[in-house]
C-alpha positions in Angstrom: 0.0 0.0 0.0 1.0 3.6 -0.4 2.6 5.3 2.6 2.4 9.1 3.4 5.1 11.4 2.2 7.8 12.4 4.7 7.2 16.1 4.2 3.8 16.9 5.6 2.4 19.5 8.1 1.3 17.0 10.8 4.9 16.0 11.6 5.3 19.3 13.4 3.1 17.9 16.3 4.3 15.9 19.2 2.2 13.5 21.1 -0.2 15.2 23.5 -0.3 12.1 25.7 3.3 10.8 26.1 4.0 7.1 26.0 4.9 5.2 29.2 8.3 3.8 29.8 8.7 0.4 31.5 8.8 1.8 35.0 5.7 4.0 34.5 3.8 1.1 32.9 4.6 -1.2 35.8 3.7 1.3 38.4 0.4 2.1 36.8 -0.4 -1.6 36.1 0.1 -2.5 39.7 -2.4 0.2 40.8 -5.2 -1.7 39.0 -7.7 -3.6 41.2 -8.3 -6.2 38.5 -12.0 -6.0 39.1 -13.8 -9.3 38.5 -16.9 -7.5 37.1 -14.9 -4.7 35.6 -17.0 -1.8 34.3 -14.2 -0.8 32.0 -14.8 -3.9 29.9 -18.5 -3.0 29.6 -17.5 0.5 28.4 -15.3 -0.8 25.7 -17.1 -1.4 22.4 -14.7 -4.3 21.6 -15.0 -5.8 25.1 -11.2 -6.1 25.6 -10.5 -7.9 28.9 -8.8 -4.9 30.4 -8.0 -6.2 33.8 -6.4 -9.3 32.2 -4.1 -7.4 29.8 -3.1 -5.0 32.6 -2.4 -7.9 35.0 -0.1 -9.4 32.3 1.8 -6.2 32.1 2.3 -6.2 35.8 3.6 -9.8 35.7 6.0 -9.2 32.8 3.9 -11.2 30.3 3.9 -8.5 27.6 3.3 -10.9 24.7 0.3 -12.3 26.5 -0.9 -8.8 27.3 -0.8 -7.8 23.6 -2.5 -11.0 22.6 -5.4 -10.3 25.0 -5.9 -6.9 23.4 -5.6 -7.9 19.8 -7.9 -10.9 20.3 -10.7 -8.5 20.9 -9.6 -5.6 18.8 -7.1 -6.1 16.0 -6.8 -2.2 15.8 -5.8 -2.0 19.4 -2.7 0.0 18.7 -4.5 2.9 17.0 -7.4 2.7 19.5 -5.0 3.1 22.4 -4.1 6.5 20.9 -7.4 7.8 19.4 -10.1 6.4 21.7 -11.8 9.0 23.9 -11.0 6.8 26.9 -12.1 9.6 29.2 -15.7 8.9 28.1 -15.2 5.1 27.7 -13.1 2.7 29.8 -11.2 5.3 31.9 -14.4 7.2 32.5 -15.9 4.0 34.0 -12.9 3.0 36.1 -14.0 2.2 39.7 -11.4 4.6 41.0 -13.5 7.5 39.8 -16.2 6.6 42.4 -13.4 6.5 45.0 -12.2 10.0 44.1 -8.9 8.6 43.1 -7.1 8.9 39.7 -8.5 6.3 37.3 -6.2 3.8 35.7 -4.7 5.1 32.5 -5.9 2.3 30.4 -5.2 3.9 27.1 -1.6 4.5 27.9 -1.1 0.9 29.2 -2.7 -0.4 26.0 -0.4 1.7 23.9 2.6 0.4 25.9 1.7 -3.2 25.3 0.7 -2.8 21.6 3.7 -0.7 20.7 6.0 -3.3 22.0 4.1 -5.9 19.9 4.6 -3.8 16.8 8.3 -3.1 17.5 9.0 -6.8 18.1 6.9 -7.7 15.1 4.9 -10.3 17.1 2.3 -12.1 14.9 -0.6 -13.7 16.9 -2.9 -14.8 14.2 -2.8 -16.9 11.0 -5.2 -17.3 8.1 -7.7 -20.1 8.5 -8.0 -23.1 6.1 -9.2 -21.9 2.7 -13.0 -21.8 2.5 -13.0 -21.4 -1.3 -15.1 -18.3 -0.9 -14.4 -14.6 -1.2 -15.6 -11.4 0.3 -15.4 -7.9 -1.2 -15.0 -5.0 1.2 -15.9 -1.5 0.1 -13.8 1.2 1.9 -10.4 0.8 3.4 -11.0 2.2 6.8 -11.0 0.6 10.3 -14.3 -1.3 9.8 -13.2 -3.0 6.6 -9.7 -3.7 8.0 -11.0 -5.3 11.1 -13.6 -7.3 9.1 -11.0 -8.4 6.5 -8.6 -9.6 9.2 -11.3 -11.6 11.0 -12.5 -13.1 7.7 -9.0 -14.2 6.9 -8.8 -16.0 10.2 -12.0 -17.7 9.2 -10.4 -18.8 5.9 -12.2 -16.5 3.4 -10.3 -14.6 0.7 -10.8 -10.8 0.8 -10.5 -7.9 -1.5 -10.6 -4.3 -0.2 -11.8 -1.6 -2.6 -10.6 1.9 -1.6 -11.1 5.1 -3.7 -8.1 6.9 -2.1 -4.4 6.1 -2.7 -4.0 5.0 1.0 -5.7 2.6 3.3 -6.7 3.4 6.9 -9.6 5.7 6.5 -9.7 8.5 9.1 -6.9 6.9 11.0 -4.7 7.9 8.0 -6.5 11.0 6.9 -8.4 12.5 9.8 -7.1 11.7 13.2 -5.5 14.7 15.0 -1.7 14.3 14.6 -1.1 14.9 18.3 -3.0 11.6 18.8 -1.6 9.6 15.9 0.2 10.4 12.7 -0.5 9.0 9.2 2.8 7.0 9.1 1.8 5.1 12.3 -1.6 4.4 10.8 0.2 3.0 7.8 2.2 0.8 10.1 -1.0 -0.6 11.5 -2.4 -1.3 8.0 0.7 -3.2 7.1 0.5 -5.2 10.3 -3.1 -6.1 9.7 -2.4 -7.1 6.1 0.5 -9.3 7.1 -1.9 -12.1 7.8 -1.9 -12.6 4.0 -4.7 -13.2 1.5 -6.1 -9.7 1.5 -6.0 -8.2 -2.0 -6.1 -4.4 -2.0 -7.5 -2.3 -4.9 -6.6 1.4 -4.5 -8.1 4.2 -6.6 -11.3 2.2 -7.2 -14.6 4.0 -6.7 -17.7 1.9 -6.5 -20.4 2.9 -9.0 -17.7 4.6 -11.2 -14.9 2.1 -11.7 -16.8 -1.0 -10.7 -20.6 -1.7 -10.4 -22.5 -3.4 -7.7 -23.5 -6.1 -10.1 -19.8 -6.7 -10.8 -19.0 -6.9 -7.1 -21.9 -9.3 -6.4 -20.9 -11.6 -9.3 -17.2 -11.5 -8.2 -17.7 -12.3 -4.5 -19.8 -14.6 -2.4 -20.5 -11.8 0.1 -19.9 -8.0 0.5 -19.1 -5.7 3.4 -19.9 -2.0 3.1 -17.6 0.1 5.3 -17.2 3.2 3.3 -17.4 5.6 6.2 -18.8 9.1 5.7 -19.1 11.4 2.7 -17.8 14.9 1.8 -18.0 18.0 4.1 -21.3 19.8 4.3 -21.4 23.5 3.5 -23.7 26.3 4.7 -24.8 27.4 1.2 -24.3 31.1 1.8 -22.6 33.7 -0.3 -18.8 33.5 -0.7 -18.2 29.8 0.1 -16.4 29.5 -3.2 -13.7 32.0 -2.2 -10.1 30.9 -1.9 -9.5 30.2 1.8 -12.8 28.5 2.6 -12.6 24.8 3.0 -14.4 21.8 4.4 -12.7 20.9 7.7 -12.3 17.2 6.8 -10.7 17.9 3.5 -8.3 20.5 5.1 -7.3 18.0 7.8 -6.6 15.4 5.2 -4.4 17.8 3.3 -2.6 18.8 6.5 -1.9 15.2 7.4 -0.7 14.2 3.9 0.8 17.4 2.5 3.0 20.2 3.6 0.8 23.3 3.8 2.0 26.9 3.8 0.1 28.8 6.5 2.6 31.6 6.8 0.1 34.2 5.5 -2.8 33.1 7.7 -3.1 35.4 10.7 -6.7 34.7 11.6 -8.6 31.5 11.1 -12.2 30.6 11.9 -13.6 27.1 12.4 -17.4 26.8 12.1 -19.0 24.0 14.2 -18.9 22.6 17.7 -18.2 18.9 17.2 -15.0 16.9 17.6 -13.8 17.7 14.1 -14.2 21.4 14.8 -12.2 21.1 18.1 -9.5 19.1 16.3 -9.2 21.7 13.6 -8.9 24.5 16.1 -6.1 22.7 18.0 -4.4 21.8 14.7 -4.4 25.4 13.5 -3.1 26.7 16.8 -0.4 24.0 16.7 0.7 25.0 13.2 1.3 28.6 14.4 -1.8 30.5 13.3 -1.9 33.4 15.8 -5.7 33.7 16.1 -8.1 30.9 15.9 -11.8 31.3 16.6 -14.6 28.7 16.9 -18.0 29.9 15.8 -20.8 27.7 17.0 -24.6 28.2 16.7 -25.2 26.7 20.2 -23.9 27.2 23.7 -20.6 25.9 25.0 -22.3 23.5 27.4 -24.3 21.9 24.6 -21.5 21.5 22.0 -21.2 17.9 20.8 -17.4 18.0 20.9 -15.7 16.4 23.9 -15.4 18.9 26.7 -12.0 17.6 27.8 -10.7 18.3 24.3 -12.2 21.8 24.2 -10.7 22.6 27.6 -7.3 21.8 26.1 -8.0 24.0 23.1 -8.8 26.9 25.3 -5.6 26.4 27.2 -3.8 26.5 23.9 -5.4 29.9 23.0 -8.6 29.1 21.2 -11.2 31.9 21.1 -14.9 31.3 20.6 -18.2 32.9 19.5 -21.3 31.1 20.9 -24.7 31.4 19.4 -23.4 32.6 16.0 -23.7 31.5 12.5 -21.9 32.7 9.3 -24.2 34.3 6.8 -21.6 35.4 4.2 -17.9 35.1 3.4 -16.5 38.2 1.8 -13.3 39.1 0.0 -11.8 40.1 -3.4 -11.3 36.6 -4.8 -9.8 35.5 -1.4 -11.4 35.3 2.0 -11.1 38.5 4.0 -13.9 38.4 6.5 -17.0 36.5 7.7 -20.3 38.0 8.6 -21.6 36.3 11.7 -25.2 36.6 12.7 -26.1 36.4 16.4 -28.7 33.8 17.5 -30.9 33.6 20.6 -31.3 30.6 22.9 -33.7 29.1 20.4 -31.1 29.5 17.6 -33.2 32.2 15.9 -31.5 35.3 14.4 -31.5 38.3 16.8 -31.0 40.8 14.0 -27.5 41.6 15.1 -24.4 40.7 13.1 -20.7 41.4 13.1 -17.8 41.1 10.7 -15.0 38.7 11.7 -11.7 39.2 9.9 -10.4 35.8 8.6 -7.8 34.6 6.1 -8.9 30.9 6.5 -12.3 29.3 7.3 -12.9 25.6 7.9 -16.5 24.3 7.9 -16.9 21.5 10.4 -20.7 21.2 10.3 -20.9 17.6 9.4 -20.4 15.2 6.5 -22.7 13.6 4.0 -23.8 10.0 4.6 -22.8 7.3 2.1 -25.5 4.9 2.9 -27.5 6.3 0.0 -25.0 4.5 -2.3 -26.9 1.4 -1.3 -30.4 2.9 -1.5 -31.2 1.6 -4.9 -30.4 -2.1 -4.0 -33.4 -4.3 -3.3 -33.6 -5.3 0.4 -31.5 -2.5 1.7 -33.0 0.1 4.1 -31.4 3.5 4.4 -32.6 6.0 7.0 -31.2 9.5 7.1 -28.2 8.3 5.0 -27.4 5.4 7.4 -27.6 1.8 6.3 -29.9 -0.1 8.6 -28.4 -3.4 9.8 -29.0 -6.2 12.2 -26.7 -6.8 15.2 -24.4 -8.9 13.0 -24.2 -6.2 10.3 -26.6 -7.9 7.9 -28.7 -5.7 5.7 -32.0 -7.0 4.2 -30.1 -8.0 1.0 -28.6 -11.6 1.2 -24.9 -11.5 1.5 -24.6 -7.8 2.0 -23.3 -6.5 5.4 -22.4 -3.1 6.6 -20.6 -1.4 9.5 -18.7 1.6 10.7 -19.7 5.2 10.0 -21.9 4.2 7.1 -24.1 2.3 9.5 -23.7 4.1 12.8 -23.7 7.6 11.5 -20.2 8.5 12.7 -18.8 7.1 15.9 -15.3 6.2 17.1 -12.6 4.0 15.5 -13.3 1.4 18.2 -16.9 1.2 17.2 -15.9 0.6 13.6 -13.5 -2.1 14.7 -16.2 -3.8 16.8 -18.8 -3.7 14.0 -16.3 -4.9 11.4 -15.4 -8.0 13.5 -19.1 -8.7 14.3 -20.0 -8.4 10.6 -17.1 -10.8 9.7 -18.6 -13.4 11.9 -22.0 -12.8 10.5 -20.7 -13.2 7.0 -18.9 -16.4 8.0 -22.2 -17.8 9.3 -23.9 -16.8 6.1 -21.2 -18.4 3.9 -21.1 -21.5 6.1 -24.8 -21.9 5.6 -24.3 -21.7 1.9 -21.6 -24.4 2.0 -24.2 -26.7 3.7 
């Protein structure tokens, strides 16, 4: 697969959460109570046996620790970095109720999985050849987790990805202070090392290959294409130079070397996690003034509050209850007209001009579930593919998972859904083999 270029803007960032050394990992692992009914396990979408992997770190069984993690989540290395552990496993640690610092599960998981990568430990092999193949649309976390599980079950796999790199948002969208694109590429290569996974890059479904072709080529299909393009406000001036969708800009920042020397003031529109990431990335790249404009209140923003707190520490400014109504400039963005909203998000009649050289719109992405809407048996609601618990759609042999089905959750959710769908596909194919 293609790897990211060495010269790219994201390399200017260092890790926000520093990795543990051996002494730190041992000290933290020995704090764990190894709860028998551990709530942290229940909070993990992939149900990693967290007390077990931590106990193995404490006893020096690092290989066993890594195996425990990867048995439940083959993307455990990236999830250790990108999971919002504060709202998942760490947030449910019993120490919180005891008013003591919770166990740093993410850091311990990173410690264990990084060693496994560095030592090139391989825990899984492809199963006996079933003689059947599965096509996977999209090369992100859901498809990668599904493909690896399907290979363990003996099925041949082909991943179809329209970009030139695999990894999905792990490669193109994760904030670089959490994980960089080259580390995402390491994980992709590690997953593919199981063998028997064909990768077709630069292939767009519906354009380069049809659904009919896919269904005739494979015995089953998995749709894990993620989310679609950035949404725009549809107001005057959005076509000016300097106005971008936030997801597109973040991808360029992670895979290219951007010149921001002339940007003195930037505005990020939105209040979700993508908006918060964009704010912190702009500040980290040296933009002197970065302002978030959000139509709601700070307390009701959908972005994680712990991330926004860090953004404010780093110098982020904000305008609450505001919405851009026009972007102005002579060919290039110069200012943004921001209308004030009341508590019901209705215009108050007041507006102000906000100087800006760069504007990033982080107001959501299109849903790709509509790509399946014309297929008999497939139900799409609000752009999301409706599936059963095992990822099955109403069309025999077609499964889905990840953002296309859940509407846009975390990498760990995509991994969980991909692995569950793989088992569902195996049951379906096993039934066919009769």
